[in-house]
C-alpha positions as CSV (number, residue, x, y, z in Angstrom):
1,X,0.9,71.4,15.8
2,X,4.3,73.1,15.0
3,X,6.1,71.5,12.1
4,X,9.7,72.1,11.0
5,X,11.2,73.8,14.0
6,X,14.7,75.2,13.7
7,X,16.7,71.9,14.0
8,X,14.6,69.9,11.6
9,X,14.2,72.9,9.2
10,X,18.0,73.1,8.9
11,X,18.4,69.3,8.4
12,X,15.7,69.3,5.7
13,X,17.5,72.1,3.9
14,X,20.9,70.3,4.0
15,X,19.8,66.8,3.3
16,X,16.4,66.7,1.5
17,X,16.5,69.3,-1.2
18,X,16.7,66.7,-4.0
19,X,12.9,66.5,-4.3
20,X,12.7,70.1,-5.5
21,X,15.5,69.3,-8.0
22,X,13.5,66.3,-9.2
23,X,10.2,68.1,-9.8
24,X,11.5,71.5,-10.6
25,X,11.6,71.2,-14.4
26,X,8.1,69.8,-14.5
27,X,6.7,72.5,-12.2
28,X,8.4,75.2,-14.3
29,X,6.8,73.8,-17.5
30,X,3.3,73.9,-15.9
31,X,3.7,77.6,-15.0
32,X,4.1,78.4,-18.7
33,X,2.0,81.4,-19.7
34,X,2.1,83.0,-16.2
35,X,4.5,85.5,-14.7
36,X,3.7,86.0,-11.0
37,X,3.7,82.8,-8.9
38,X,2.7,82.4,-5.3
39,X,4.5,79.4,-3.6
40,X,2.8,77.7,-0.6
41,X,5.1,75.7,1.7
42,X,8.3,77.1,0.2
43,X,10.5,75.6,2.9
44,X,14.1,76.9,2.6
45,X,13.5,78.0,-1.0
46,X,14.7,74.9,-3.0
47,X,11.9,75.0,-5.5
48,X,11.8,78.8,-5.4
49,X,15.3,78.9,-6.9
50,X,14.0,76.9,-9.9
51,X,11.1,79.3,-10.5
52,X,13.3,82.4,-10.1
53,X,15.9,80.9,-12.5
54,X,13.2,80.4,-15.0
55,X,12.3,84.1,-14.9
56,X,9.1,83.9,-12.7
57,X,8.3,86.6,-10.2
58,X,7.8,84.6,-7.0
59,X,6.3,85.3,-3.6
60,X,7.3,82.5,-1.2
61,X,5.2,81.6,1.8
62,X,5.5,79.0,4.5
63,X,3.8,78.1,7.8
64,X,7.1,77.5,9.6
65,X,9.0,80.5,10.9
66,X,12.2,78.5,10.9
67,X,11.8,77.7,7.3
68,X,11.1,81.3,6.5
69,X,14.4,82.3,8.2
70,X,16.2,79.9,5.9
71,X,14.3,81.2,2.8
72,X,15.2,84.8,3.7
73,X,18.9,83.7,3.6
74,X,18.5,81.7,0.4
75,X,15.9,83.6,-1.7
76,X,15.3,87.0,-0.2
77,X,14.2,88.3,-3.6
78,X,11.1,86.1,-3.2
79,X,9.9,88.1,-0.2
80,X,9.3,85.1,2.1
81,X,6.4,85.5,4.4
82,X,4.3,83.6,6.9
83,X,1.1,82.0,5.6
84,X,-0.8,79.3,7.5
85,X,-3.4,77.2,5.7
86,X,-6.4,76.9,5.7
87,X,-7.4,80.1,7.6
88,X,-4.9,82.8,6.4
89,X,-5.9,84.9,3.5
90,X,-4.2,83.8,0.3
91,X,-3.0,86.7,-1.8
92,X,-4.3,86.9,-5.3
93,X,-1.8,85.7,-7.9
94,X,-1.6,84.5,-11.5
95,X,-0.6,81.0,-10.4
96,X,0.0,79.1,-7.2
97,X,2.3,76.1,-6.7
98,X,2.7,73.9,-3.6
99,X,5.2,71.1,-3.6
100,X,6.0,68.7,-0.8
101,X,2.3,67.5,-0.1
102,X,1.6,70.8,1.6
103,X,-2.2,70.3,1.7
104,X,-1.8,66.8,3.3
105,X,-0.4,68.6,6.4
106,X,-3.9,70.1,7.2
107,X,-5.8,68.5,10.0
108,X,-8.7,66.8,8.2
109,X,-10.0,66.0,4.7
110,X,-12.5,68.8,5.1
111,X,-9.6,71.3,5.8
112,X,-7.7,69.9,2.8
113,X,-10.7,70.6,0.6
114,X,-11.2,74.0,2.0
115,X,-7.5,74.9,1.5
116,X,-7.6,73.7,-2.1
117,X,-10.7,75.6,-2.9
118,X,-9.4,78.8,-1.2
119,X,-6.1,78.5,-3.2
120,X,-7.9,77.9,-6.5
121,X,-10.1,80.9,-5.9
122,X,-7.0,83.1,-5.5
123,X,-5.3,82.3,-8.8
124,X,-5.8,81.2,-12.4
125,X,-3.8,78.0,-12.0
126,X,-3.1,75.8,-8.9
127,X,-0.5,73.0,-9.2
128,X,0.3,70.8,-6.2
129,X,1.4,67.3,-5.3
130,X,-0.7,65.2,-2.9
131,X,-0.5,62.0,-1.0
132,X,-3.3,59.7,-2.2
133,X,-5.0,57.0,-0.3
134,X,-3.0,54.5,-2.4
135,X,0.1,55.6,-0.5
136,X,-0.6,52.9,2.1
137,X,-0.8,50.1,-0.5
138,X,3.0,50.1,-1.1
139,X,4.1,50.7,2.5
140,X,4.9,48.4,5.3
141,X,4.0,49.5,8.8
142,X,6.0,50.8,10.5
143,X,9.0,51.9,8.5
144,X,12.2,53.2,10.1
145,X,14.8,55.5,8.6
146,X,18.1,56.8,9.8
147,X,20.0,59.8,8.4
148,X,23.2,61.5,9.5
149,X,25.0,64.6,8.5
150,X,27.5,67.2,9.7
151,X,26.6,67.7,13.4
152,X,23.2,66.0,13.3
153,X,21.5,62.6,13.4
154,X,17.8,61.9,12.5
155,X,15.8,58.8,13.4
156,X,12.4,58.6,11.7
157,X,9.5,56.1,12.2
158,X,6.6,56.2,9.8
159,X,3.4,54.4,10.8
160,X,-0.2,54.2,9.7
161,X,-2.5,55.6,12.4
162,X,-5.4,54.6,10.1
163,X,-5.9,54.2,6.3
164,X,-6.2,58.0,6.0
165,X,-3.5,59.2,8.4
166,X,0.2,58.7,8.3
167,X,2.3,59.6,11.4
168,X,6.0,60.4,11.2
169,X,7.8,60.5,14.5
170,X,11.3,62.0,14.5
171,X,14.1,62.1,17.0
172,X,16.7,64.8,16.2
173,X,20.1,64.9,17.8
174,X,22.4,67.9,17.4
175,X,25.1,69.5,19.4
176,X,22.4,71.4,21.3
177,X,20.7,68.2,22.5
178,X,17.8,66.0,21.5
179,X,14.5,67.3,20.2
180,X,11.4,65.5,18.8
181,X,8.8,66.3,16.1
182,X,5.7,64.4,15.1
183,X,4.2,65.1,11.7
184,X,0.8,63.9,10.7
185,X,-0.4,63.7,7.1
186,X,-4.0,63.3,6.1
187,X,-4.4,61.1,3.0
188,X,-7.2,61.8,0.5
189,X,-8.7,60.2,-2.6
190,X,-7.2,62.6,-5.1
191,X,-9.6,61.6,-7.9
192,X,-12.5,62.2,-5.5
193,X,-11.1,65.5,-4.4
194,X,-10.7,66.5,-8.1
195,X,-14.4,65.7,-8.7
196,X,-15.5,67.9,-5.8
197,X,-13.4,70.8,-7.1
198,X,-14.8,70.2,-10.7
199,X,-18.3,70.5,-9.2
200,X,-17.4,74.1,-8.2
201,X,-16.7,75.1,-11.8
202,X,-13.0,74.5,-11.9
203,X,-11.2,72.6,-14.6
204,X,-9.2,69.9,-12.8
205,X,-6.6,67.4,-13.9
206,X,-4.9,64.6,-12.0
207,X,-1.5,63.3,-13.2
208,X,1.2,60.9,-12.2
209,X,3.9,63.6,-12.2
210,X,4.6,67.3,-12.9
211,X,6.6,66.4,-15.9
212,X,8.8,63.4,-16.9
213,X,10.0,62.7,-13.4
214,X,8.8,59.7,-11.3
215,X,7.1,60.6,-8.0
216,X,7.2,58.4,-5.0
217,X,4.5,55.7,-4.9
218,X,1.1,57.1,-3.7
219,X,1.9,60.7,-4.8
220,X,-0.2,62.4,-7.5
221,X,-0.3,65.8,-9.0
222,X,-3.5,67.9,-9.0
223,X,-3.8,70.9,-11.3
224,X,-6.8,73.2,-11.2
225,X,-7.7,76.0,-13.5
226,X,-10.2,78.7,-12.9
227,X,-12.7,79.0,-15.8
228,X,-13.6,82.6,-16.4
């Protein structure tokens, strides 16, 4: 399933970069002690900018070619490149960060676990946010949103397909016409996932936030360190 094609990628860049600004300081603080950072799901480079400004050497990756085009415009120094989880080889790095519930976009809980373990094996520190099963407890079903910007309109309906799957159906209207995207997120028990990762020899921590910020209800931060 193709996520963030050109129309939605541009809208996301223009209208929804505030999440990276919210979590940026906390993410940067968790990278302390490392120099080279691999970013999974970099999008248009909103968080990448925070990491670069803090002095980190960043390699930015994403599964969306349209997002990579934007990242090449915004943060070319981060060498944006295509990387599709969970099958693509993840380059070795000192630390890996993934913000925007990147792993929840994988097709199943088994793929989420495989992606997390592959990333953890490729670095000394993995830091990511995840949508926990508790996400559904604070949500009504369905929930509708409308956003409008310069030359675009976006209608979104969020619904629960099951207790472990959230479906986001979007209708995008631009000067070029109307397009649609459907995004599916797999919810996991983050504490249970942390236990599975700990059993492989990793040191794993689950937190409510990256730093002092307040994440949306149902989001948690998972941090895994490789024990040498």
